[in-house]
DSSP file (Angstrom, degrees, kcal/mol; ACC not computed):
  #  RESIDUE AA STRUCTURE BP1 BP2  ACC     N-H-->O    O-->H-N    N-H-->O    O-->H-N    TCO  KAPPA ALPHA  PHI   PSI    X-CA   Y-CA   Z-CA
    1    1 A X              0   0    0      0, 0.0     2,-0.2     0, 0.0     3,-0.1   0.000 360.0 360.0 360.0 136.3   35.7   19.8   -9.8
    2    2 A X        -     0   0    0      1,-0.1     2,-0.1     2,-0.0     3,-0.0  -0.521 360.0-103.7 -79.1 143.5   36.8   17.5  -12.7
    3    3 A X        -     0   0    0     -2,-0.2    -1,-0.1     1,-0.1     4,-0.0  -0.403  19.6-143.0 -66.8 145.9   34.2   15.5  -14.5
    4    4 A X  S    S+     0   0    0     -2,-0.1     2,-0.4    -3,-0.1    -1,-0.1   0.826  82.4  69.6 -78.1 -32.4   34.2   11.8  -13.6
    5    5 A X  S    S-     0   0    0      1,-0.0     2,-0.9     2,-0.0    -2,-0.1  -0.738  80.1-135.0 -92.8 132.0   33.4   10.6  -17.2
    6    6 A X    >   -     0   0    0     -2,-0.4     3,-0.9     1,-0.2    -2,-0.1  -0.773  16.8-168.4 -85.1 108.2   36.1   11.0  -19.8
    7    7 A X  T 3  S+     0   0    0     -2,-0.9    -1,-0.2     1,-0.2    -2,-0.0   0.640  81.9  61.6 -75.0 -13.9   34.2   12.4  -22.8
    8    8 A X  T 3  S+     0   0    0      2,-0.1     2,-0.3    -3,-0.1    -1,-0.2   0.653  84.0  94.5 -84.8 -15.8   37.1   11.8  -25.2
    9    9 A X  S <  S-     0   0    0     -3,-0.9     2,-0.4     1,-0.0    -4,-0.0  -0.585  71.0-138.3 -80.1 136.3   37.1    8.0  -24.6
   10   10 A X        -     0   0    0     -2,-0.3    -2,-0.1     1,-0.1    -1,-0.0  -0.776  23.9-113.9 -93.5 136.8   35.1    5.9  -27.1
   11   11 A X        -     0   0    0     -2,-0.4     3,-0.1     1,-0.1    -1,-0.1  -0.274  31.7-115.1 -67.9 157.3   33.0    3.1  -25.7
   12   12 A X        -     0   0    0      1,-0.2    -1,-0.1     0, 0.0     2,-0.0   0.123  52.8 -49.5 -75.7-164.9   33.9   -0.5  -26.5
   13   13 A X        -     0   0    0      1,-0.1     2,-0.5     0, 0.0    -1,-0.2  -0.312  48.7-134.2 -70.1 151.6   31.9   -3.0  -28.5
   14   14 A X        -     0   0    0     -3,-0.1     2,-0.5    -2,-0.0     3,-0.3  -0.940  19.3-153.1-108.6 127.6   28.3   -3.6  -27.8
   15   15 A X        +     0   0    0     -2,-0.5     0, 0.0     1,-0.2     0, 0.0  -0.852  64.7  12.3-105.2 133.3   27.3   -7.2  -27.7
   16   16 A X        +     0   0    0     -2,-0.5     2,-0.4     1,-0.2    -1,-0.2   0.863  62.6 177.1  82.4  39.2   23.8   -8.5  -28.4
   17   17 A X        -     0   0    0     -3,-0.3     2,-0.4     2,-0.0    -1,-0.2  -0.649  14.5-173.4 -74.0 129.1   21.9   -5.7  -30.0
   18   18 A X        -     0   0    0     -2,-0.4     2,-0.3     0, 0.0    -1,-0.0  -0.964  23.3-124.7-130.5 139.4   18.5   -7.1  -30.9
   19   19 A X        -     0   0    0     -2,-0.4     2,-0.4     1,-0.0    -2,-0.0  -0.660  25.8-130.3 -83.5 136.8   15.6   -5.7  -32.9
   20   20 A X        -     0   0    0     -2,-0.3     2,-0.2     3,-0.0    -1,-0.0  -0.734  26.7-166.2 -89.0 133.3   12.3   -5.6  -31.1
   21   21 A X     >  -     0   0    0     -2,-0.4     4,-1.2     1,-0.1     3,-0.3  -0.644  35.8-106.4-112.8 171.3    9.3   -7.1  -33.1
   22   22 A X  H  > S+     0   0    0      1,-0.2     4,-2.3    -2,-0.2     5,-0.2   0.827 118.9  61.6 -65.8 -31.7    5.6   -6.9  -32.6
   23   23 A X  H  > S+     0   0    0      1,-0.2     4,-2.4     2,-0.2    -1,-0.2   0.858  99.7  55.6 -63.3 -33.9    5.6  -10.6  -31.5
   24   24 A X  H  > S+     0   0    0     -3,-0.3     4,-2.1     2,-0.2    -1,-0.2   0.914 108.3  47.3 -63.5 -42.1    7.8   -9.5  -28.6
   25   25 A X  H  X S+     0   0    0     -4,-1.2     4,-2.3     2,-0.2    -2,-0.2   0.890 111.0  51.4 -66.7 -38.9    5.2   -7.0  -27.5
   26   26 A X  H  X S+     0   0    0     -4,-2.3     4,-2.3     2,-0.2    -2,-0.2   0.915 110.4  48.8 -63.4 -42.4    2.5   -9.6  -27.8
   27   27 A X  H  X S+     0   0    0     -4,-2.4     4,-2.3     1,-0.2    -2,-0.2   0.897 110.3  51.9 -63.6 -40.1    4.4  -12.0  -25.7
   28   28 A X  H  X S+     0   0    0     -4,-2.1     4,-2.3     2,-0.2    -2,-0.2   0.895 109.7  48.8 -63.7 -41.2    5.0   -9.3  -23.1
   29   29 A X  H  X S+     0   0    0     -4,-2.3     4,-2.2     2,-0.2     5,-0.2   0.916 110.9  50.5 -65.3 -42.9    1.3   -8.5  -22.9
   30   30 A X  H  X S+     0   0    0     -4,-2.3     4,-1.4     1,-0.2    -2,-0.2   0.912 112.6  46.7 -61.7 -42.5    0.4  -12.2  -22.5
   31   31 A X  H  X S+     0   0    0     -4,-2.3     4,-1.8     1,-0.2    -1,-0.2   0.894 110.8  51.8 -67.1 -39.6    2.9  -12.6  -19.7
   32   32 A X  H  X S+     0   0    0     -4,-2.3     4,-2.5     1,-0.2    -1,-0.2   0.886 109.0  49.5 -68.5 -36.8    1.8   -9.5  -17.9
   33   33 A X  H  < S+     0   0    0     -4,-2.2    -1,-0.2     1,-0.2    -2,-0.2   0.830 112.1  49.4 -70.3 -29.2   -1.9  -10.5  -17.9
   34   34 A X  H  < S+     0   0    0     -4,-1.4    -2,-0.2    -5,-0.2    -1,-0.2   0.823 117.0  41.1 -75.1 -30.4   -0.9  -13.9  -16.6
   35   35 A X  H  < S+     0   0    0     -4,-1.8    -2,-0.2    -5,-0.1    -3,-0.2   0.835  88.5 101.6 -86.5 -35.1    1.2  -12.4  -13.8
   36   36 A X  S  < S-     0   0    0     -4,-2.5     2,-0.1    -5,-0.2    -4,-0.0  -0.188  78.4-111.6 -59.6 139.7   -0.9   -9.5  -12.7
   37   37 A X        -     0   0    0      1,-0.1     2,-0.7     0, 0.0    -1,-0.1  -0.428  18.8-144.6 -72.6 143.6   -2.8  -10.1   -9.5
   38   38 A X        -     0   0    0     -2,-0.1     2,-0.2     2,-0.0    -1,-0.1  -0.929  19.1-139.3-107.9 111.4   -6.6  -10.4   -9.6
   39   39 A X        -     0   0    0     -2,-0.7    23,-0.0     1,-0.1     0, 0.0  -0.480   2.3-143.1 -74.5 137.9   -8.0   -8.9   -6.5
   40   40 A X        +     0   0    0     -2,-0.2     2,-0.3    18,-0.1    -1,-0.1   0.268  67.7 105.9 -84.1  13.9  -10.9  -10.8   -5.0
   41   41 A X  S    S-     0   0    0      1,-0.1     2,-0.1    21,-0.0    -2,-0.1  -0.718  73.6-116.3 -98.1 143.3  -12.7   -7.6   -3.9
   42   42 A X        -     0   0    0     -2,-0.3     2,-0.1     1,-0.1    -1,-0.1  -0.406  40.3-101.0 -68.5 152.7  -15.8   -6.1   -5.6
   43   43 A X  S    S+     0   0    0     -2,-0.1     2,-0.2     2,-0.0    -1,-0.1  -0.407  77.7  60.0 -73.8 151.0  -15.3   -2.7   -7.2
   44   44 A X  S    S-     0   0    0     -2,-0.1     2,-0.5    -3,-0.1    -3,-0.0  -0.719  85.4 -62.4 128.8-176.8  -16.5    0.3   -5.4
   45   45 A X        -     0   0    0     -2,-0.2     2,-0.4     2,-0.0    -2,-0.0  -0.926  45.1-167.6-111.4 132.1  -16.0    2.2   -2.2
   46   46 A X        -     0   0    0     -2,-0.5     2,-0.4     2,-0.0    -2,-0.0  -0.950   7.1-153.8-124.1 140.5  -16.9    0.6    1.1
   47   47 A X        -     0   0    0     -2,-0.4     2,-0.3     7,-0.0     3,-0.0  -0.925  11.7-170.6-115.3 138.2  -17.2    2.2    4.5
   48   48 A X        -     0   0    0     -2,-0.4     3,-0.1     1,-0.1     4,-0.0  -0.922  27.1-137.8-127.0 151.8  -16.7    0.3    7.7
   49   49 A X  S    S+     0   0    0     -2,-0.3     2,-0.3     1,-0.1    -1,-0.1   0.781  87.1   6.1 -77.4 -26.8  -17.3    1.2   11.3
   50   50 A X  S  > S-     0   0    0      1,-0.1     4,-1.8    -3,-0.0    -1,-0.1  -0.946  72.7-108.3-149.6 167.6  -14.0   -0.2   12.6
   51   51 A X  H  > S+     0   0    0     -2,-0.3     4,-2.7     1,-0.2     5,-0.2   0.850 118.2  57.9 -66.7 -34.2  -10.8   -1.8   11.4
   52   52 A X  H  > S+     0   0    0      1,-0.2     4,-2.2     2,-0.2    -1,-0.2   0.907 106.0  48.4 -63.7 -41.0  -12.0   -5.2   12.7
   53   53 A X  H  > S+     0   0    0      2,-0.2     4,-2.1     1,-0.2    -1,-0.2   0.896 112.4  48.9 -65.0 -40.3  -15.1   -5.0   10.5
   54   54 A X  H  X S+     0   0    0     -4,-1.8     4,-2.5     2,-0.2    -2,-0.2   0.902 111.1  49.9 -66.1 -41.0  -12.9   -4.1    7.5
   55   55 A X  H  X S+     0   0    0     -4,-2.7     4,-2.8     2,-0.2    -2,-0.2   0.896 109.8  50.5 -64.3 -40.3  -10.6   -7.0    8.2
   56   56 A X  H  X S+     0   0    0     -4,-2.2     4,-2.2     2,-0.2    -1,-0.2   0.909 111.3  48.7 -64.3 -41.3  -13.4   -9.4    8.5
   57   57 A X  H  X S+     0   0    0     -4,-2.1     4,-2.1     2,-0.2    -2,-0.2   0.917 112.8  48.2 -63.1 -44.2  -14.8   -8.2    5.2
   58   58 A X  H  X S+     0   0    0     -4,-2.5     4,-2.3     1,-0.2    -2,-0.2   0.933 112.0  48.4 -62.3 -47.3  -11.4   -8.6    3.5
   59   59 A X  H  X S+     0   0    0     -4,-2.8     4,-2.5     1,-0.2     5,-0.2   0.884 109.6  53.4 -62.1 -39.1  -10.8  -12.0    5.0
   60   60 A X  H  X S+     0   0    0     -4,-2.2     4,-2.3     1,-0.2    -1,-0.2   0.935 111.9  43.9 -61.7 -46.5  -14.3  -13.2    3.8
   61   61 A X  H  X S+     0   0    0     -4,-2.1     4,-2.0     1,-0.2    -1,-0.2   0.861 113.5  50.8 -70.2 -34.2  -13.7  -12.1    0.2
   62   62 A X  H  X S+     0   0    0     -4,-2.3     4,-2.2     2,-0.2    -1,-0.2   0.905 111.9  47.4 -68.3 -40.1  -10.2  -13.5    0.1
   63   63 A X  H  X S+     0   0    0     -4,-2.5     4,-2.6     2,-0.2     5,-0.2   0.902 110.6  51.9 -67.5 -40.4  -11.4  -16.9    1.4
   64   64 A X  H  X S+     0   0    0     -4,-2.3     4,-2.2    -5,-0.2    -1,-0.2   0.912 111.4  47.4 -60.6 -41.9  -14.3  -16.9   -1.1
   65   65 A X  H  X S+     0   0    0     -4,-2.0     4,-2.3     2,-0.2    -2,-0.2   0.894 111.5  50.6 -66.7 -39.6  -11.8  -16.3   -3.9
   66   66 A X  H  X S+     0   0    0     -4,-2.2     4,-2.5     2,-0.2    -2,-0.2   0.907 111.4  48.0 -65.5 -41.4   -9.4  -19.0   -2.6
   67   67 A X  H  X S+     0   0    0     -4,-2.6     4,-2.6     2,-0.2    -2,-0.2   0.908 111.2  50.5 -65.1 -41.1  -12.3  -21.5   -2.5
   68   68 A X  H  X S+     0   0    0     -4,-2.2     4,-2.0    -5,-0.2    -2,-0.2   0.907 112.2  47.5 -62.5 -41.5  -13.4  -20.6   -6.0
   69   69 A X  H  X S+     0   0    0     -4,-2.3     4,-2.2     2,-0.2    -2,-0.2   0.899 111.6  50.4 -66.5 -40.9   -9.9  -21.0   -7.3
   70   70 A X  H  X S+     0   0    0     -4,-2.5     4,-2.5     1,-0.2    -2,-0.2   0.903 110.4  49.7 -64.7 -41.0   -9.5  -24.4   -5.5
   71   71 A X  H  X S+     0   0    0     -4,-2.6     4,-2.3     1,-0.2    -1,-0.2   0.892 110.0  51.2 -64.5 -38.3  -12.8  -25.6   -7.0
   72   72 A X  H  X S+     0   0    0     -4,-2.0     4,-1.5     2,-0.2    -2,-0.2   0.906 111.6  47.2 -65.5 -40.7  -11.7  -24.5  -10.5
   73   73 A X  H  X S+     0   0    0     -4,-2.2     4,-1.7     2,-0.2    -2,-0.2   0.909 111.3  51.5 -64.8 -41.5   -8.4  -26.4  -10.1
   74   74 A X  H  X S+     0   0    0     -4,-2.5     4,-1.2     1,-0.2    -2,-0.2   0.890 109.7  49.0 -64.8 -38.7  -10.2  -29.5   -8.8
   75   75 A X  H  < S+     0   0    0     -4,-2.3    -1,-0.2     1,-0.2    -2,-0.2   0.799 108.3  55.1 -72.8 -26.2  -12.6  -29.5  -11.7
   76   76 A X  H  < S+     0   0    0     -4,-1.5    -1,-0.2     1,-0.2    -2,-0.2   0.859 107.9  48.7 -70.5 -35.0   -9.7  -29.2  -14.2
   77   77 A X  H  <        0   0    0     -4,-1.7    -2,-0.2     1,-0.2    -1,-0.2   0.748 360.0 360.0 -79.2 -23.2   -7.9  -32.2  -12.8
   78   78 A X     <        0   0    0     -4,-1.2    -1,-0.2    -5,-0.2    -2,-0.2   0.451 360.0 360.0 -98.1 360.0  -11.0  -34.4  -12.9
């Protein structure tokens, strides 16, 4: 079988080569910490007797986190 890529061919021009600086990495770290999700669950391992109990626990912690976030937004605007 013949190779698909012609190794004798030289690639064309490259447009936009840019040097990466430390400021770029700092900006990337700042953006990633702002984007990453913050889970509203306490750390640790939890055992539940049923899926319904686990779902109720999950919903409680998600609602608590949503209320806390809403209160923080409300206090920022006032």
